[in-house]
C-alpha positions in Angstrom: 50.7 -4.4 -79.1 52.4 -7.3 -76.8 52.9 -4.4 -73.4 49.1 -3.8 -74.0 48.3 -7.7 -73.4 51.0 -8.0 -70.6 49.0 -5.3 -68.7 45.4 -6.3 -69.4 46.9 -9.9 -68.2 47.9 -8.1 -65.2 44.7 -5.9 -64.1 42.6 -9.5 -65.0 44.7 -11.3 -62.3 44.7 -8.0 -59.8 40.9 -8.5 -59.9 41.0 -11.8 -59.3 43.5 -11.7 -56.5 41.3 -8.7 -54.6 37.7 -10.6 -55.4 39.6 -13.3 -53.4 42.0 -11.4 -50.7 38.6 -9.3 -49.7 36.0 -12.3 -50.1 33.3 -11.2 -52.2 32.3 -14.9 -53.4 29.1 -15.4 -55.3 27.9 -17.5 -57.6 27.9 -14.8 -60.7 31.7 -13.6 -59.1 32.8 -17.3 -59.7 30.8 -17.0 -63.1 32.6 -14.0 -64.0 36.0 -15.0 -62.5 35.7 -18.2 -64.7 35.4 -15.9 -67.9 38.3 -13.6 -66.9 40.2 -16.7 -66.7 39.6 -18.1 -70.1 40.1 -14.5 -71.4 43.7 -14.3 -70.0 44.0 -18.1 -71.0 43.1 -17.4 -74.5 45.3 -13.8 -74.6 48.7 -16.3 -73.7 47.7 -19.0 -75.9 47.3 -16.5 -78.9 49.9 -13.8 -78.3 52.6 -15.3 -76.1 52.3 -19.2 -77.4 52.7 -17.3 -80.9 49.2 -19.2 -81.9 47.3 -16.1 -82.9 48.6 -16.0 -86.7 48.6 -20.1 -87.1 45.1 -21.9 -88.5 42.4 -22.9 -86.6 43.6 -26.3 -85.9 46.4 -25.5 -83.8 44.6 -22.9 -82.0 41.8 -25.6 -81.1 43.6 -27.9 -78.9 45.3 -25.5 -76.2 41.8 -23.6 -76.1 39.9 -27.0 -75.9 42.1 -27.8 -72.8 41.6 -24.4 -71.2 37.3 -24.9 -71.7 37.8 -28.1 -70.2 39.5 -27.5 -67.1 37.7 -24.2 -67.0 34.4 -26.8 -67.0 35.3 -29.0 -64.4 36.2 -26.0 -62.4 33.1 -24.5 -62.6 31.0 -28.1 -62.2 33.3 -28.8 -58.6 32.3 -25.4 -57.6 28.6 -25.6 -58.2 28.1 -29.6 -57.0 26.7 -29.4 -53.7 28.5 -30.8 -50.6 27.2 -33.7 -48.9 
C-alpha cells in the first residue's frame, strides 16, 4: 500500500513540476495545484507520519496547519499587486 501512496505523491509532484515548467498558469490551475498539494500533504500526514489510525484530535492539528498554509498561499496569489 505504501508503494501506491508513494507513486501517487510522485505523479502529483511531476504534474505540479510540469505545470510550472511549461508555464501553464491560470487562476483555475492555481486552485487545482493547491488542491493537489493538500492531497499530497494529507497523504503524508496519514501514511508517512502514521496518523491514519489515531483519533481525530491528533490528525486535526497537522491538517489544520496544512489548510492554513495553503489558504494563505492562495490569498497571497490572488491579492492584487500595487
